[in-house]
ZAVO-476961 format. One line per field, with one value per residue (C-alpha): residue number from 1; residue in three letters; x, y, z. Coordinates in steps of 0.001 Angstrom, whole numbers, plus 500000, padded with zeros to 6 digits. Example, Ala and Ser with C-alpha at 12.3 -4.5 7.8 and 13.67 -1.06 7.14 Angstrom:
<recs>
resi 1,2
resn ALA,SER
c1 512300,513670
c2 495500,498940
c3 507800,507140
</recs>
This chain:
<recs>
resi 1,2,3,4,5,6,7,8,9,10,11,12,13,14,15,16,17,18,19,20,21,22,23,24,25,26,27,28,29,30,31,32,33,34,35,36,37,38,39,40,41,42,43,44,45,46,47,48,49,50,51,52,53,54,55,56,57,58,59,60,61,62,63,64,65,66,67,68,69,70,71,72,73,74,75,76,77,78,79,80,81,82,83,84,85,86,87,88,89,90,91,92,93,94,95,96,97,98,99,100,101,102,103,104,105,106,107,108,109,110,111,112,113,114,115,116,117,118,119,120,121,122,123,124,125,126,127,128,129,130,131,132,133,134,135,136,137,138,139,140,141,142,143,144,145,146,147,148,149,150,151,152,153,154,155,156,157,158,159,160,161,162,163,164,165,166,167,168,169,170,171,172,173,174,175,176,177,178,179,180,181,182,183,184,185,186,187,188,189,190,191,192,193,194,195,196,197,198,199,200,201,202,203,204,205,206,207,208,209,210,211,212,213,214,215,216,217,218,219,220,221,222,223,224,225,226,227,228,229,230,231,232,233,234,235,236,237,238,239,240,241,242,243,244,245,246,247,248,249,250,251,252,253,254,255,256,257,258,259,260,261,262,263,264,265,266,267,268,269,270,271,272,273,274,275,276,277,278,279,280,281,282,283,284,285,286,287,288,289,290,291,292,293,294,295,296,297,298,299,300,301,302,303,304,305,306,307,308,309,310,311,312,313,314,315,316,317,318,319,320,321,322,323,324,325,326,327,328,329,330,331,332,333,334,335,336,337,338,339,340,341,342,343,344,345,346,347,348,349,350,351,352,353,354,355,356,357,358,359,360,361,362,363,364,365,366,367,368,369,370,371,372,373,374,375,376,377,378,379,380,381,382,383,384,385,386,387,388,389,390,391,392,393,394,395,396,397,398,399,400,401,402,403,404,405,406,407,408,409,410,411,412,413,414,415,416,417,418,419,420,421,422,423,424,425,426,427,428,429,430,431,432,433,434,435,436,437,438,439,440,441,442,443,444,445,446,447,448,449,450,451,452,453,454,455,456,457,458,459,460,461,462,463,464,465,466,467,468,469,470,471,472,473,474,475,476,477,478,479,480,481,482,483,484,485,486,487,488,489,490,491,492,493,494,495,496,497,498,499,500,501,502,503,504,505,506,507,508,509,510,511,512,513,514,515,516,517,518,519,520,521,522,523,524,525,526,527,528,529,530,531,532,533,534,535,536,537,538,539,540,541,542,543,544,545,546,547,548,549,550,551,552,553,554,555,556,557,558,559,560,561,562,563,564,565,566,567,568,569,570,571,572,573,574,575,576,577,578,579,580,581,582,583,584,585,586,587,588,589,590,591,592,593,594,595,596,597,598,599,600,601,602,603,604,605,606,607,608,609,610,611,612,613,614,615,616,617,618,619,620,621,622,623,624,625,626,627,628,629,630,631,632,633,634,635,636,637,638,639,640,641,642,643,644,645,646,647,648,649,650,651,652,653,654,655,656,657,658,659,660,661,662,663,664,665,666,667,668,669,670,671,672,673,674,675,676,677,678,679,680,681,682,683,684,685,686,687,688,689,690,691,692,693,694,695,696,697,698,699,700,701,702,703,704,705,706,707,708,709,710,711,712,713,714,715,716,717,718,719,720,721,722,723,724,725,726,727,728,729,730,731,732,733,734,735,736,737,738,739,740,741,742,743,744,745,746,747,748,749,750,751,752,753,754,755,756,757,758,759,760,761,762,763,764
resn UNK,UNK,UNK,UNK,UNK,UNK,UNK,UNK,UNK,UNK,UNK,UNK,UNK,UNK,UNK,UNK,UNK,UNK,UNK,UNK,UNK,UNK,UNK,UNK,UNK,UNK,UNK,UNK,UNK,UNK,UNK,UNK,UNK,UNK,UNK,UNK,UNK,UNK,UNK,UNK,UNK,UNK,UNK,UNK,UNK,UNK,UNK,UNK,UNK,UNK,UNK,UNK,UNK,UNK,UNK,UNK,UNK,UNK,UNK,UNK,UNK,UNK,UNK,UNK,UNK,UNK,UNK,UNK,UNK,UNK,UNK,UNK,UNK,UNK,UNK,UNK,UNK,UNK,UNK,UNK,UNK,UNK,UNK,UNK,UNK,UNK,UNK,UNK,UNK,UNK,UNK,UNK,UNK,UNK,UNK,UNK,UNK,UNK,UNK,UNK,UNK,UNK,UNK,UNK,UNK,UNK,UNK,UNK,UNK,UNK,UNK,UNK,UNK,UNK,UNK,UNK,UNK,UNK,UNK,UNK,UNK,UNK,UNK,UNK,UNK,UNK,UNK,UNK,UNK,UNK,UNK,UNK,UNK,UNK,UNK,UNK,UNK,UNK,UNK,UNK,UNK,UNK,UNK,UNK,UNK,UNK,UNK,UNK,UNK,UNK,UNK,UNK,UNK,UNK,UNK,UNK,UNK,UNK,UNK,UNK,UNK,UNK,UNK,UNK,UNK,UNK,UNK,UNK,UNK,UNK,UNK,UNK,UNK,UNK,UNK,UNK,UNK,UNK,UNK,UNK,UNK,UNK,UNK,UNK,UNK,UNK,UNK,UNK,UNK,UNK,UNK,UNK,UNK,UNK,UNK,UNK,UNK,UNK,UNK,UNK,UNK,UNK,UNK,UNK,UNK,UNK,UNK,UNK,UNK,UNK,UNK,UNK,UNK,UNK,UNK,UNK,UNK,UNK,UNK,UNK,UNK,UNK,UNK,UNK,UNK,UNK,UNK,UNK,UNK,UNK,UNK,UNK,UNK,UNK,UNK,UNK,UNK,UNK,UNK,UNK,UNK,UNK,UNK,UNK,UNK,UNK,UNK,UNK,UNK,UNK,UNK,UNK,UNK,UNK,UNK,UNK,UNK,UNK,UNK,UNK,UNK,UNK,UNK,UNK,UNK,UNK,UNK,UNK,UNK,UNK,UNK,UNK,UNK,UNK,UNK,UNK,UNK,UNK,UNK,UNK,UNK,UNK,UNK,UNK,UNK,UNK,UNK,UNK,UNK,UNK,UNK,UNK,UNK,UNK,UNK,UNK,UNK,UNK,UNK,UNK,UNK,UNK,UNK,UNK,UNK,UNK,UNK,UNK,UNK,UNK,UNK,UNK,UNK,UNK,UNK,UNK,UNK,UNK,UNK,UNK,UNK,UNK,UNK,UNK,UNK,UNK,UNK,UNK,UNK,UNK,UNK,UNK,UNK,UNK,UNK,UNK,UNK,UNK,UNK,UNK,UNK,UNK,UNK,UNK,UNK,UNK,UNK,UNK,UNK,UNK,UNK,UNK,UNK,UNK,UNK,UNK,UNK,UNK,UNK,UNK,UNK,UNK,UNK,UNK,UNK,UNK,UNK,UNK,UNK,UNK,UNK,UNK,UNK,UNK,UNK,UNK,UNK,UNK,UNK,UNK,UNK,UNK,UNK,UNK,UNK,UNK,UNK,UNK,UNK,UNK,UNK,UNK,UNK,UNK,UNK,UNK,UNK,UNK,UNK,UNK,UNK,UNK,UNK,UNK,UNK,UNK,UNK,UNK,UNK,UNK,UNK,UNK,UNK,UNK,UNK,UNK,UNK,UNK,UNK,UNK,UNK,UNK,UNK,UNK,UNK,UNK,UNK,UNK,UNK,UNK,UNK,UNK,UNK,UNK,UNK,UNK,UNK,UNK,UNK,UNK,UNK,UNK,UNK,UNK,UNK,UNK,UNK,UNK,UNK,UNK,UNK,UNK,UNK,UNK,UNK,UNK,UNK,UNK,UNK,UNK,UNK,UNK,UNK,UNK,UNK,UNK,UNK,UNK,UNK,UNK,UNK,UNK,UNK,UNK,UNK,UNK,UNK,UNK,UNK,UNK,UNK,UNK,UNK,UNK,UNK,UNK,UNK,UNK,UNK,UNK,UNK,UNK,UNK,UNK,UNK,UNK,UNK,UNK,UNK,UNK,UNK,UNK,UNK,UNK,UNK,UNK,UNK,UNK,UNK,UNK,UNK,UNK,UNK,UNK,UNK,UNK,UNK,UNK,UNK,UNK,UNK,UNK,UNK,UNK,UNK,UNK,UNK,UNK,UNK,UNK,UNK,UNK,UNK,UNK,UNK,UNK,UNK,UNK,UNK,UNK,UNK,UNK,UNK,UNK,UNK,UNK,UNK,UNK,UNK,UNK,UNK,UNK,UNK,UNK,UNK,UNK,UNK,UNK,UNK,UNK,UNK,UNK,UNK,UNK,UNK,UNK,UNK,UNK,UNK,UNK,UNK,UNK,UNK,UNK,UNK,UNK,UNK,UNK,UNK,UNK,UNK,UNK,UNK,UNK,UNK,UNK,UNK,UNK,UNK,UNK,UNK,UNK,UNK,UNK,UNK,UNK,UNK,UNK,UNK,UNK,UNK,UNK,UNK,UNK,UNK,UNK,UNK,UNK,UNK,UNK,UNK,UNK,UNK,UNK,UNK,UNK,UNK,UNK,UNK,UNK,UNK,UNK,UNK,UNK,UNK,UNK,UNK,UNK,UNK,UNK,UNK,UNK,UNK,UNK,UNK,UNK,UNK,UNK,UNK,UNK,UNK,UNK,UNK,UNK,UNK,UNK,UNK,UNK,UNK,UNK,UNK,UNK,UNK,UNK,UNK,UNK,UNK,UNK,UNK,UNK,UNK,UNK,UNK,UNK,UNK,UNK,UNK,UNK,UNK,UNK,UNK,UNK,UNK,UNK,UNK,UNK,UNK,UNK,UNK,UNK,UNK,UNK,UNK,UNK,UNK,UNK,UNK,UNK,UNK,UNK,UNK,UNK,UNK,UNK,UNK,UNK,UNK,UNK,UNK,UNK,UNK,UNK,UNK,UNK,UNK,UNK,UNK,UNK,UNK,UNK,UNK,UNK,UNK,UNK,UNK,UNK,UNK,UNK,UNK,UNK,UNK,UNK,UNK,UNK,UNK,UNK,UNK,UNK,UNK,UNK,UNK,UNK,UNK,UNK,UNK,UNK,UNK,UNK,UNK,UNK,UNK,UNK,UNK,UNK,UNK,UNK,UNK,UNK,UNK,UNK,UNK,UNK,UNK,UNK,UNK,UNK,UNK,UNK,UNK,UNK,UNK,UNK,UNK,UNK
c1 483503,481340,480007,480779,477226,477522,480899,479522,476568,478767,480984,480063,481595,484904,484364,483868,486061,483298,483460,481646,484536,485957,489713,490824,489846,490268,489995,488736,488185,486213,486337,483344,483654,485880,484535,485937,485204,485616,485745,485788,488720,487030,485779,482165,481058,481565,480465,480658,481422,481084,482965,481971,484878,482938,482895,486102,485853,483084,483056,480068,480188,477496,477406,475615,473481,473645,475902,477360,478949,482228,480472,477895,480496,482484,479318,478689,482167,481683,478475,480176,483025,480676,478735,481871,483686,483224,485327,487952,486044,486878,490508,492086,493959,495353,494748,494510,493687,491509,490783,492684,490435,489694,491124,490549,493384,492907,491458,490184,489632,492294,491865,494472,494817,496745,498364,500581,500358,502084,500734,502328,500212,497010,494672,492021,492059,491908,494841,496702,498438,501003,501140,504099,502981,500322,499180,497404,495091,493177,489449,488422,489450,492141,489565,487712,490439,490510,493513,494462,495193,498532,499382,502541,500684,498607,501741,503337,500306,500404,504072,503350,500518,502667,505433,503261,504758,501987,504530,506049,504288,500693,498697,495103,492749,489672,487809,489349,488958,492647,492040,490510,492024,491065,488890,487085,486456,484386,482498,479101,479833,480912,483501,483112,486697,485967,488055,490716,493401,492067,494447,492497,489207,489180,490166,487288,484636,483370,482835,481358,478883,477761,477632,476947,479296,483017,482959,485411,487828,490360,490943,494608,496289,499645,502215,503812,502850,505012,503980,506326,505948,507629,508245,508460,509509,507138,504414,504063,502352,502057,503189,501815,502854,500720,501151,498325,499094,496202,495296,494178,496803,499277,502569,506255,508232,508568,505448,503123,503643,501338,497561,495055,491735,489857,492049,493977,497674,500659,502334,499300,499974,498085,500209,498638,500401,498465,499348,497448,498108,499283,496948,495558,492448,489232,490669,489764,492264,493306,493931,495219,495829,496972,496886,499002,499217,501777,501194,502634,502204,498618,499423,499732,503461,505760,509314,510483,512856,516153,519096,521484,520057,519779,517623,515180,513478,510275,507508,504687,501446,499074,496086,494288,494593,491789,493320,490125,491998,493863,490538,489152,492163,491746,487974,488666,491125,488509,485940,488316,489764,487769,489257,491833,494003,497582,500100,503792,505685,509383,510670,513478,512920,515997,518144,520851,518756,515111,513448,511675,511240,509020,506594,506764,505748,502894,501687,501626,499590,497121,496604,496131,493523,491644,491588,489901,486803,486713,485274,487942,487382,487877,490881,493949,496767,500245,503897,506508,509743,512919,514191,517236,518408,518054,519623,522778,523340,525347,524147,520466,518628,516211,514301,513757,512353,510099,509029,507820,505781,504384,503410,501460,499792,498844,497192,495026,493943,494016,494428,492143,491880,489338,488997,487499,486399,486260,482676,481777,485119,484995,486135,483509,483916,483286,480325,480573,478389,479660,478987,477794,481318,481886,485255,484727,482919,480965,480750,477755,478291,475964,477058,474586,477357,479652,481689,482120,485512,486863,488035,488718,486509,487371,489301,489007,491168,489626,491868,495235,498818,499715,503454,505214,508571,509245,509081,507337,509949,513136,512483,508838,509766,511943,509030,506625,508932,509033,505227,505081,507655,505688,502394,503794,504519,500918,499556,501552,500599,496889,497228,499006,502393,504339,503743,504292,503525,507199,509864,513551,514858,517963,516042,515997,512279,512711,515609,513546,510656,513080,514255,510686,509957,513251,512213,508823,510532,512768,509773,507691,510694,511358,507714,507601,511194,513021,515533,515614,515147,517932,518276,521104,519435,518685,522235,523714,521450,522786,526374,527019,530392,530121,531985,529677,526629,527903,528642,525185,523502,525523,524652,520965,521059,522508,519935,517058,518404,518793,515338,513661,515438,515318,512661,509815,507950,507364,506609,503976,502428,502142,500463,498007,497124,496725,494547,492404,493460,494243,492207,493568,491309,491898,492294,493395,496967,498906,499880,503584,502916,501531,503602,504613,501890,502434,501062,498208,494930,494784,492111,489228,486593,485433,484170,484686,488436,490222,493789,494444,497244,500284,500596,503834,506157,509438,512219,513788,517346,518135,517886,515316,513241,509557,507668,503964,501739,502428,506173,506473,508721,506448,507030,504941,505719,506307,503200,501885,500625,499072,501015,504037,503353,499613,498025,494772,493130,492673,489258,487150,485915,489436,489417,488295,485998,488684,491888,494813,496890,495878,496538,499328,501074,501025,501267,503564,501270,498299,499688,498726,500756,501031,504754,506968,510682,512807,512867,509812,506326,503092,499528,499179,502614,505022,508239,510223,508909,509751,513382,513823,515190,516559,518459,521791,523046,524245,520621,519421,518945,516799,514879,513986,512783,510501,509271,510370,510035,511543,512467,509479,507651,510909,512122,515638,515954,517879,514601,512981,513387,512019,512053,511901,513200,515336,516567,520255,522249,520050,522964,525821,528125,530435,533492,534952,534870,535319,537151,534259,534519,530756,529038,527654,524060,522974,526086,525449,526685,524390,525200,524197,520916,520270,520943,518433,515832,516174,517421,520367,523897,525400,528775,529422
c2 487889,486903,483358,480852,481127,484917,484678,482419,484762,487633,485562,485703,484113,485309,488043,486432,487021,488299,489086,492421,494338,496846,496357,497912,501278,503322,507090,508914,512626,515024,518773,518724,515401,512629,509113,506395,502826,500208,496458,493421,491029,488561,491413,490310,493567,497041,500294,503951,507056,510595,513556,517067,519221,522396,523682,525507,524995,522429,518633,516927,513139,510945,507148,505278,502625,500294,497235,496782,493921,494528,494889,497291,499528,499733,500781,503432,504902,505044,507047,509434,509933,510636,513133,515114,515126,518874,519487,516807,513627,511069,510494,507860,509539,506542,503102,503020,500750,502871,506370,507484,510522,514120,517250,520971,523333,527029,526575,523487,519937,517337,513589,511195,507934,504675,504094,501114,498493,495321,492336,491903,489185,487162,486628,483936,484431,488226,489966,492765,495429,498192,501304,501619,504749,507425,510553,513793,515264,518574,518088,521236,521511,524043,526444,526907,526539,529501,531802,530781,527289,528594,530729,530321,529139,526632,525085,524955,523165,520701,520012,519531,517113,515094,514828,512215,509315,506808,504287,503922,501849,502269,499146,498231,495470,495587,492795,492382,494988,495261,498146,495629,492679,489207,488657,491963,491100,488172,490253,491891,494203,497728,499466,502995,502899,501593,504294,504802,503265,504528,507318,508578,508859,512645,512441,510050,511832,513965,511092,508894,511614,511965,508277,506623,503750,502981,501026,503368,504145,502116,502380,503018,501759,503222,501231,497914,494683,491612,488081,485116,481366,479290,475537,473282,469867,469081,471457,474976,478001,481669,484245,487764,490759,493889,497302,499819,503422,505495,508631,510328,512610,511434,513134,513338,512643,516011,517581,514797,513642,512240,512535,515075,516190,513358,510656,509986,509344,509952,507052,504819,501581,498287,495232,491969,488648,486177,482523,480251,476913,476591,473779,472488,474135,472697,471783,473524,476224,476843,480512,482262,485920,487970,491744,494079,497862,500612,504300,507368,507799,509147,512336,515954,516262,517541,518132,520951,519970,521754,522260,522425,519789,516159,515375,518260,518794,516908,519407,517882,519839,519899,521038,517747,517035,514429,512645,512897,512506,509505,507957,508540,506807,503651,503668,503683,500791,498831,499528,498315,495269,494488,493731,493343,496264,495379,498220,497460,500666,500398,503899,504612,504602,506418,509039,511443,514249,513149,513106,509862,509028,512100,510733,507285,508704,510726,507790,505524,508101,508416,504638,504494,507266,505744,502284,503649,504410,501053,497739,495191,493107,496165,497723,498491,496023,497475,496617,499361,497712,499648,497961,500230,499319,495591,495649,497281,494240,491787,488849,489624,487866,490687,488820,485846,488106,489869,486434,485655,488865,488005,484516,485925,488633,486154,483939,486867,488069,484861,484859,484235,480836,479380,477114,478176,476031,476998,477570,478594,480239,482053,481313,480466,480083,476608,476747,474044,471916,469691,465992,464136,463914,467649,467081,466580,468917,468561,471036,473117,475517,477522,475475,472641,470536,470898,467881,466839,467649,467187,470395,472291,474932,478582,480757,484504,487386,489714,492482,493722,494285,497981,498693,502038,503647,507342,507275,503864,502860,501145,499544,499022,497057,494702,494011,493556,490987,489090,489038,487942,485227,483761,484136,482365,479293,479161,479877,477053,474748,475520,474742,471491,472272,471825,469597,472232,475973,476892,478037,478192,481739,480702,478675,479606,480333,482792,484488,484886,486338,488723,490017,490719,492601,494424,495498,496583,498566,500311,501182,502594,504483,506130,507213,508775,509408,510044,507186,503417,501949,501409,497623,497137,494216,492415,492962,491639,488619,487778,488272,491252,492911,495436,498203,497864,498001,501134,502817,501936,503287,506510,507120,506483,508909,511563,510826,511054,514285,515928,514829,516044,519393,520321,518299,517349,520653,520340,516630,517459,520073,517473,514982,517605,518519,514899,513952,517076,518442,521659,522811,525767,528760,532082,534910,532656,532067,529589,526332,527155,530535,528944,528159,524590,521975,521232,524629,525088,523308,523195,520514,522768,522316,524791,528148,527173,527326,529217,529438,529356,531434,529435,528598,530110,527431,528498,526030,524992,526120,522727,519678,517289,519705,519152,522285,522913,525317,528167,527504,526628,523688,521095,517874,515071,512823,509186,507463,504918,501556,498578,497022,494996,491317,491787,488789,488761,485739,485588,486908,484235,486823,487082,483435,482905,480119,479092,479961,479809,478021,475423,475792,473232,475482,478593,477614,480562,482919,481925,483984,487642,489980,493618,493984,497046,497647,500662,500012,498082,497355,495883,495358,491945,490339,489176,491079,488626,485734,487619,488081,484878,482825,483308,486497,485157,483837,480713,479996,480224,476473,476374,479409,477777,474615,476381,479536,479824,476099,472997,472538,472690,469437,467577,468712,469933,473581,472362,470961,474354,475823,479291,481556,484824,487680,490307,493536,493488,496310,497062,496571,497318,500179,501817,503334,504917,508468,511324,514510,517023,518586,518741,522057,522613,523767,524499,522753,519522,518292,517705,513999,513861,515629,513209,510283,511636,512112,508723,506592,505126,504598,507957,507319,505916
c3 516939,514016,514069,511320,509982,509820,508092,505375,504880,503773,501517,497845,494785,493419,490778,487380,484362,482118,478430,478652,480242,477777,477528,474251,472828,469678,469795,466687,466190,464077,464440,466795,468670,469956,469409,471617,470542,473267,472741,475008,475069,472699,470438,470890,472544,471036,472678,471643,473706,472344,473835,472768,471496,470763,474366,475353,479130,479689,479534,477915,477528,475984,476023,473270,475042,472024,472084,468601,466736,464933,461564,463030,464637,461368,459566,462239,461795,458032,458468,460913,458455,455563,457663,458528,455194,454805,457957,457398,458199,460884,461864,464118,466980,468876,470245,474013,476934,479172,480417,483523,483875,482962,484559,484153,484993,484125,480657,478835,480029,479342,478904,480344,478420,478815,475437,476338,479088,480247,482134,485570,487152,487315,490284,489820,486067,486319,484620,486441,484337,484721,482537,480185,478319,478795,476979,477888,475227,475294,474712,472727,469104,468317,466858,470160,472777,475193,475124,478665,477316,476056,479090,481122,484222,482237,480776,484217,485644,482743,483368,487069,486323,483925,486534,488267,486366,485669,484384,487868,490521,489254,488419,487546,486425,484212,485991,489466,492206,492899,495317,497775,499584,498401,501469,500961,497330,498553,501089,500645,503582,502653,504798,503469,502142,498652,496935,499585,497379,494016,493085,490075,491991,491521,487861,487081,489165,486256,483822,486551,487507,483893,482913,486276,485425,485234,481987,480256,483056,484999,488733,489436,492587,493600,495527,494661,492878,492420,491484,491199,490727,493423,493601,496640,495457,492601,493777,492379,493880,493021,495545,495158,497241,496927,498574,498273,499179,500512,498557,501781,503317,500695,500036,500807,503940,505704,504186,505333,508895,511538,511317,509991,511480,509731,511261,508047,508512,506282,504456,505019,503128,503136,502353,501200,500717,498543,497991,495609,493991,490432,489370,486049,484675,486105,489504,492762,493714,497317,498067,501164,501885,504856,505259,507385,507630,508073,508745,510424,514187,514482,516381,515258,514698,512000,510880,508653,505880,506285,503958,506916,509265,508195,511266,511776,515116,515811,516481,518515,518606,521563,519483,520165,523917,523847,520841,518786,515478,516883,517891,514420,512904,514960,514431,510700,511056,513001,510324,507637,509363,512512,515923,517311,516197,517140,517225,516797,517549,516674,517487,519932,523680,524960,523231,524343,522878,522944,519542,518697,522372,522783,520210,521761,525130,523653,521540,524591,526484,523601,523453,527208,527119,524168,525757,528871,526791,524980,526167,526985,523850,521593,523283,521221,521718,521559,521796,522071,520972,520198,517030,516736,520238,519642,516177,517580,519773,517671,519758,519121,516326,515522,512826,515122,517835,515366,514179,517702,517738,514308,515449,518360,516247,513528,516124,517230,513781,511786,508017,505065,503380,500977,497952,494654,491740,488053,486922,483375,482817,486172,489677,492281,496016,497375,499755,502354,504574,507384,507458,510540,511928,511517,509875,506159,503848,500651,497803,496825,493943,491772,488797,488156,486621,489621,490636,494260,495762,499264,500796,504018,505648,505026,507483,507930,509054,511601,512852,511633,512701,512330,512287,512474,513055,512425,508623,508384,505830,506944,510338,509448,506339,508384,510732,507834,506280,509580,509626,505987,506635,509553,507673,504596,506679,507881,504420,502842,505697,505197,501487,502322,500810,504057,507084,509772,509617,509830,507393,508239,508247,506319,503720,500052,500322,503202,501420,498249,500240,501957,498585,497476,500699,500287,496790,498089,500842,498305,496120,498989,500350,496982,496804,500267,501314,498046,498270,498499,501973,504467,504431,506891,508687,505422,504178,507417,507246,503791,504944,502677,503052,505904,504073,501064,503312,505052,501724,500438,503575,503405,499758,500406,503318,500997,498324,500800,502284,498866,497738,500934,500965,497276,495438,497768,497605,493848,494211,496837,494537,491782,494120,495347,491772,490654,493624,493392,496778,494925,491927,489906,489358,487631,490123,492977,494223,492122,493777,493743,495365,498511,501560,502355,502201,505875,506893,504458,503923,500144,499922,498894,496230,493579,494797,498425,497913,500676,501818,505538,506928,507854,511500,512759,514004,515484,515535,518797,519370,520820,518573,519938,521997,521528,520564,521014,519112,521496,521205,524870,525559,527104,528940,530328,533233,532521,531326,533772,532632,534309,537117,536249,535591,536012,534262,532367,530829,527063,526255,524510,522068,520698,519678,516134,515047,512581,514394,512035,514695,517207,520919,520638,518117,520304,523943,524634,522774,524915,527780,527975,530149,531042,531355,531353,531552,530882,527138,525953,527171,525956,527120,525485,525063,527760,527104,529224,527124,523936,524930,526964,524067,520603,521465,520564,517298,519136,520104,516524,516136,519245,518035,514734,516407,518893,517207,513624,513149,511744,508077,505807,506136,506695,503299,502787,501834,498805,497485,497630,494172,493589,490601,492462,490378,492043,490606,489871,491296,494314,496652,494316,495170,492688,494267,491142,492508,490081,490816,491011,487533,487041,487429,490905,491391,494950,496232,494293,490941,487982,488112,491768,490990,488119,490441,492964,490241,488575,491449,489563,490803,491720,490119,486613
</recs>
């Protein structure tokens, strides 16, 4: 592990809120050029960008290096207008808030603009925005546009591109690198994944290559962002939950499964939970963040969407017997987060007709093989734990058990904590030096006028908890909430808001956090699976009426099935077009003429574009049979693991110099076991310890006192007042069934199709 001195070396100050960021733009046009005028927030800086409109199929952009005042830029526009009077002069097109990018389909280039925005949060003074309206404009003037610009295929590509709704779940910031975690934003170390979560990376590549800067464009992140203000007694803090979806191997549920040759997995999402004080201006701010990850099982496997089978067969390929792609995936995770990598695998262990259990067996074998080639301190840590099996047992407190796993994982990875102090209108990290006793710290900042404050040393997260189920949606979201719930207790304790790092599971604070994670789960599920998440465990926890829960789950199953079977192919085409995985060219097959995205490599560039022939995959006649590439049913003997109850001492290298929990707080977690039973096993966590207490609802009081914890700092949960906003109607079910008078298309009514498309209640 990195020493404390090394950690401080790579920490820099928090990014400043500078006045030279361009945040508001005006687009003007003449017959031959677009002129974009950008201004800073305080209108002290004005810049000019010129875009050539005389080329029918080329993009030429020129940036004026001069920084203008408001009077100077007005004078410039007047001169441009006077010089173009003979062709109509200068005309205002629109006011906008940034360029999303440029794209060429079959004919001309198009410019994507943000024309309306709304503020959704603030991180250390840096505003975070969502898009409320966007526009797509052709670059060439109407007099020089090529004839193909009006062709049927061009219009279809435009419609496909516009179907990626930028007003849903995209967010950005002008001054804060929202695509990175808070800890990474303070780091000088580069991970090689700087644009992993930037969804318009392809769209901005042309302008970036010509200008060598990103002054005019925004970097869009796709996923989820929610910020709320919460009160504990008389103390306020801001809670921010961020989900960043990877643009690599992105797509829909049945068309993007498993891993690709580069080690990228489907449904790869980074989740960050940030807590910071709400304090008066000029006071030091304590900030804490913790990151976790979800992603598809990193093996070559697939499922083919079917209109007659709600649960298609799982097809497991044996094209990678040495698990090279799986290795690449975990190497990338290590590069991004450090060690240890902790795998929480929630898929089923035993089934009447094996489906998930086949993947579980293969995944366990892959981990075992990879670990043989790794030094002990870098080996993957895993827990295979059948969440479905445990949740069916009414006497099992699933969230409490997951909380125990989260406590152990958090002790291994730690979490990030630091204090920042306002400095010249920006936020600066507090650099620290120990006194003679080694306990107290003094402040050194780059601000000469800095005032001395007492503060705590920083903490760092090294490693990550990676959670998966089959879809990485429903069960995974439950586990991620449990991790966030445990982490929140430690974050608030580090800030000094509570006396012990524990939050009651039935407290108002935990319930509010659950609702935010539930909303995040619904959002991510709609993006990948086509319906809101199945939240049965959350609903049961809140005591929701069982019949209503069952109706809700049934309707969401129908919605997901319809979306996967009838809509995902076009949705995948739109994603591929937006991300640049497919680039249209005249004389080549159109995107919609290709076979399913699962069988084709469409990620080609320019003249090197080629279409691979689809690999023939025959479906098994028996549901649940695992098929290999040569269509031979294959099986593997049970995977052996280390001997039962074989103990290993905690490696010192796993202990962090600023452990987030003391040894007194995690005496149970200090034990490391290899333990296997017929359902669950782990190479780092004692399964018997995990299930020894807290399984029954009657033991819940004991569970809270030993693992989940006592009431927050001795405070009654009634004193915890939060202002967490939830979306009304998420769990509402309307039972006013109509008598199928609507026209049926493909076996479904128009109203049902509209419900699938817009995600509203299916019945009026």
